[in-house]
C-alpha positions as CSV (number, residue, x, y, z in Angstrom):
1,M,-0.5,121.0,-53.7
2,A,3.1,120.9,-53.7
3,K,5.1,120.8,-57.1
4,E,8.6,119.6,-57.8
5,L,10.9,122.1,-58.8
6,K,13.3,120.3,-61.5
7,V,16.8,122.2,-62.4
8,P,17.5,122.3,-66.0
9,N,20.4,120.5,-68.0
10,L,23.5,122.7,-66.7
11,G,25.7,121.2,-69.5
12,E,27.9,119.0,-70.2
13,N,30.0,117.6,-67.2
14,I,28.0,119.7,-64.8
15,S,26.6,117.3,-62.4
16,S,25.8,119.9,-59.3
17,A,25.1,123.2,-58.5
18,E,24.9,125.4,-55.4
19,V,21.7,127.4,-54.5
20,L,23.1,131.1,-53.8
21,K,19.8,133.0,-53.0
22,V,16.2,132.2,-53.1
23,L,14.5,134.8,-54.8
24,V,10.9,134.2,-53.1
25,K,9.4,133.8,-49.9
26,V,6.4,131.9,-48.7
27,G,3.4,133.6,-49.6
28,D,4.6,135.0,-52.7
29,K,2.7,134.6,-55.8
30,I,4.8,133.5,-58.8
31,D,4.3,133.6,-62.4
32,K,5.2,131.4,-65.0
33,E,9.0,131.8,-66.1
34,Q,9.9,134.1,-63.1
35,S,13.1,133.9,-61.5
36,I,12.8,131.9,-58.3
37,L,16.2,130.8,-57.5
38,E,19.8,131.7,-58.3
39,I,22.3,129.0,-58.5
40,S,26.0,128.3,-59.3
41,S,28.0,125.8,-60.6
42,D,31.4,125.4,-61.6
43,K,31.3,127.3,-64.7
44,A,28.3,129.6,-64.5
45,T,25.9,131.4,-62.2
46,L,22.3,131.1,-63.3
47,E,18.9,132.2,-62.3
48,I,16.1,129.4,-62.5
49,P,12.5,130.3,-63.5
50,A,9.4,128.7,-62.1
51,D,7.8,126.1,-64.3
52,F,4.6,127.2,-63.2
53,S,2.7,129.9,-61.6
54,G,1.0,129.9,-58.0
55,I,1.8,130.6,-54.2
56,V,4.9,129.6,-52.6
57,K,4.3,127.5,-49.2
């Protein structure tokens, strides 16, 4: 079953971010809290962790 990934609040006055790198690939097993995306906003570059464990499809 597919699950939705939600980007956390990036801070005051930041309404968008760009995905710089996807850190996992299809078929990878991921653990909760494992970094899966690298994003960049006007003020920072962040790694986004998974909210759940599973297999990337």
